[in-house]
N, C-alpha and C positions, 0 to 999 in steps of 0.2 A: 368654379369656372370664372375666368377674368372678365370683367366688364359687366357682371351681373349684380344687381342690387338685391337686398333682402326683401324689400316691399314693392319694388318696381322692376321693370325689365332690364333696366340698365343702372349701372353704378352712378352715384352722384357726380363724379368727376370724369366719367367715361368720354363725354364730348370734348372736354378740355384736352384730354390725352390724345384723342383722335386728331384734334386740331394740331397738336405738336407733331404727331406722326406725319400728318399731311405736309406741314412746313418742311420737316426733314426730307420727305420724299421728293418734294418739288424744288428743293434747293438746287441751284446750279453749281454749287461749290463741289470741287473734286475730293476734297478731304472731309472726313467725318467731323474733325475738331472744327473746321470752318463752318460746316453745316450747324453744329451745336451753337456756335457763336451767333450765327444768323437767326437761330430759332430760340434764343435765350428768353425772349419775352413770352413766348408761348409756354415754355417750360415753367417760368415763373408763375404764370396764371394757373397751370395745372398744380404745381406745388401749393399755391395759396388756397386752391379748392380743397386739396387734401388736408392741409394742416391749418388753415385759417389764421396764421400768425399775424398777418397785417390786421385783420378784423379784430382779433383779440387785443392787439396793441392799441388800436383805435378806441375800442370799448373801454379799456382801462384809462386812457387819456380823458375821455368823456365823463367817466365815473369820478375821476379825481377832481375834475372841474366842477362837477355837480355838487360833491362834497364840500368843496372850497367855498362855492357860492352859498350853499346851505348854511355853512358855519358863519358866514358874514351876515346872514339875514337874522340870526338869533340875538 
């Protein structure tokens, strides 16, 4: 069942997806492509929630910097 989580009543990213759908629904653009353009930020937020690529990249940068600083301290 879509939108259902394993341990909670809703999936982790359900609210993000609903925000994206709301943006698409409330958009005044006549064509679907223009609506998608208008709602790109909402879709990016939803995809980040699903895949966490920005978070992963940021963690890698922080970890590299931590290792670099630890190497200088020895």
